[in-house]
C-alpha positions in Angstrom: 64.1 18.3 73.7 66.0 15.7 75.5 69.8 15.6 74.9 71.2 12.8 72.7 72.5 9.8 74.6 74.9 7.3 73.0 73.1 3.9 72.8 69.7 5.1 73.4 67.3 5.2 70.5 63.7 6.2 70.3 61.1 3.6 69.0 57.8 4.9 67.5 56.4 1.8 65.7 52.8 1.1 65.3 51.6 -0.6 68.5 55.0 -0.1 70.2 56.6 3.1 71.6 59.6 3.3 73.9 63.4 3.4 74.0 65.9 0.9 73.0 69.3 0.8 74.7 72.3 -0.8 73.3 75.8 -1.4 74.4 78.6 -2.5 71.8 81.8 -4.0 73.0 84.1 -5.7 70.6 81.7 -5.9 67.9 78.9 -7.4 69.9 75.7 -5.7 70.7 73.6 -6.1 74.1 70.2 -4.4 73.6 67.0 -4.0 75.7 63.6 -2.4 74.8 61.8 -0.2 77.5 58.1 0.4 76.5 56.3 3.6 77.4 53.3 1.7 78.6 55.3 -0.7 80.9 57.5 2.1 82.2 54.8 4.7 82.9 55.5 7.2 79.9 58.4 8.3 77.7 60.3 10.2 80.3 60.4 7.1 82.7 61.2 4.6 79.9 64.1 6.9 78.7 65.5 7.1 82.3 65.3 3.3 82.6 67.0 2.6 79.3 69.8 5.1 80.3 70.1 3.3 83.7 70.2 0.0 82.2 72.9 1.1 79.6 75.2 2.3 82.3 74.8 -0.7 84.4 75.6 -2.9 81.5 78.6 -1.0 80.6 79.9 -1.4 84.0 79.0 -5.2 83.9 81.0 -5.6 80.9 83.8 -3.4 82.0 83.4 -0.8 79.2 84.4 2.9 80.0 81.5 5.2 80.0 81.7 7.7 77.3 79.1 9.6 75.3 81.4 10.4 72.2 80.6 8.5 69.0 83.3 6.4 67.5 83.5 4.2 64.4 84.8 1.2 66.3 88.0 0.5 64.1 91.5 1.3 65.3 93.7 3.8 63.5 95.8 2.1 60.7 99.1 2.9 59.1 98.2 1.4 55.8 96.6 3.3 52.7 93.1 1.9 53.8 90.5 4.7 54.0 88.9 5.5 57.4 85.0 5.1 57.8 84.3 8.8 57.4 86.4 8.9 54.2 84.7 5.8 53.0 81.2 7.2 53.4 82.4 10.5 51.5 84.1 8.6 48.5 81.2 5.9 48.2 78.2 8.3 47.8 77.0 10.1 44.8 76.2 13.9 44.7 72.7 13.2 46.2 74.2 11.1 49.0 73.1 7.8 47.9 75.3 4.8 48.3 77.1 3.9 45.0 77.7 0.2 43.9 80.8 -1.3 45.3 82.9 -4.2 43.6 82.9 -7.1 45.7 80.2 -6.1 48.0 76.8 -7.6 47.8 73.6 -7.3 50.0 71.8 -10.4 51.4 68.4 -10.3 53.2 67.1 -13.7 54.1 64.4 -14.7 56.8 67.3 -15.6 59.4 69.9 -13.0 58.5 70.4 -9.7 56.9 73.8 -8.1 56.2 76.7 -7.6 53.5 78.8 -10.3 51.9 82.5 -9.1 51.0 84.6 -10.8 48.3 88.2 -10.5 47.0 89.2 -12.4 44.0 93.0 -12.7 42.9 94.2 -15.4 40.4 91.3 -17.7 40.7 91.3 -17.7 44.5 88.3 -16.0 46.5 88.5 -14.5 50.1 85.2 -13.7 51.5 83.6 -12.6 54.9 80.1 -12.1 56.1 78.9 -8.9 58.0 75.6 -9.0 59.8 73.4 -6.1 60.6 72.5 -7.4 64.0 76.4 -7.4 65.0 77.5 -4.2 63.3 74.5 -2.1 64.3 72.5 -1.4 61.1 73.0 -1.5 57.3 75.1 1.4 57.0 77.8 0.4 59.5 77.7 -3.1 58.2 78.5 -1.8 54.7 81.3 0.3 56.1 82.6 -2.8 57.8 82.5 -4.9 54.6 84.2 -2.2 52.5 86.8 -1.7 55.0 87.5 -5.5 55.2 87.7 -5.7 51.4 90.4 -2.9 51.1 92.5 -4.5 53.9 92.3 -7.9 52.4 93.2 -6.3 48.8 96.2 -4.4 50.4 97.2 -7.7 52.3 97.3 -10.0 49.2 98.8 -7.2 47.0 95.7 -6.6 44.7 95.4 -3.3 43.2 92.3 -1.2 44.4 89.9 -0.7 41.4 86.1 -0.4 41.6 85.8 -1.4 37.8 84.1 -4.7 37.0 86.0 -7.0 34.8 85.3 -10.4 33.3 87.2 -13.5 34.6 87.9 -16.7 32.8 85.5 -17.2 30.0 83.5 -20.5 29.4 85.4 -23.0 27.3 84.7 -25.8 24.7 88.5 -27.0 24.6 88.8 -28.2 28.1 91.1 -25.3 29.3 89.5 -22.3 31.0 90.0 -19.0 29.2 90.6 -20.7 25.8 87.7 -21.2 23.5 87.5 -22.5 20.0 85.3 -20.4 17.6 85.0 -18.8 14.1 86.2 -15.2 14.0 84.4 -12.9 11.5 86.3 -9.8 10.3 87.2 -7.4 7.4 90.7 -7.7 6.2 92.9 -4.6 5.2 91.7 -5.0 1.5 88.1 -4.6 2.7 87.2 -8.3 2.1 84.9 -10.2 4.6 86.6 -13.1 6.1 85.6 -16.0 8.4 88.6 -17.7 10.2 88.8 -20.7 12.6 90.8 -19.6 15.7 91.5 -20.2 19.5 90.4 -17.2 21.5 92.2 -16.6 24.8 90.2 -14.4 27.2 91.4 -13.5 30.7 89.8 -10.6 32.5 90.1 -7.7 30.1 92.8 -9.3 28.0 91.9 -10.8 24.8 93.9 -12.3 21.8 93.6 -15.0 19.2 95.7 -17.8 17.5 94.7 -19.1 14.0 94.0 -22.7 13.5 94.1 -22.4 9.8 97.5 -21.1 10.1 99.1 -23.2 12.6 96.9 -26.4 12.9 94.9 -27.1 16.0 97.9 -28.9 18.0 100.3 -26.2 17.4 97.6 -23.3 18.0 96.8 -24.8 21.3 100.5 -24.8 22.4 100.8 -21.1 21.4 97.5 -20.2 23.0 98.6 -22.0 26.4 101.9 -20.0 26.3 100.1 -16.7 25.6 97.7 -17.6 28.4 100.6 -18.2 30.9 102.2 -14.6 29.8 98.9 -12.9 30.3 98.4 -14.4 33.8 101.9 -13.7 34.8 101.4 -9.8 34.1 98.2 -9.7 36.2 
């Protein structure tokens, strides 16, 4: 069995057999396919792929090494390494778990992952392409790592729990909605009350319109909304 060579991949597709050589430098891949049929067999195709890889590395000024690295520099932050990310983001069977803010896109012209971070109504996002990062697994790792670094940078607490944002409104103010609340009081009687409901992420509270009137209830609701946003 041939020894494993970094950047050399065997291709055994229907109608196409050979070796693909790849060289990565600063996130950019350089690749070339060597067909068994054109090179005169698998052994010669592999030798030519290795030769091309070595010449390409010398051309780009990349130091020759057969050790495999993640492609990320060490960090003094609390952000996990690629190896730790893969360990912590798989279930008992080894399948990838869903990650908050990480979504897959597969279009005719592009494949990869989209990373998003939301904080106080502002979105930070970045696209990661399979073709640049060397496959879906590495691309997903890069997207997760960027998301964690961005959360650390903007001061957002790391959590994989999905929470609702500002709810639809009929009052003209996002997060405040006028509705009829149905409930049972302490005496066991069924009640219906006209209220303003403030909903921001997982925080929810109501202000009675019957008790304060619409104008005063809206002032109280706006004050409560500001208090909730200040705590987030």
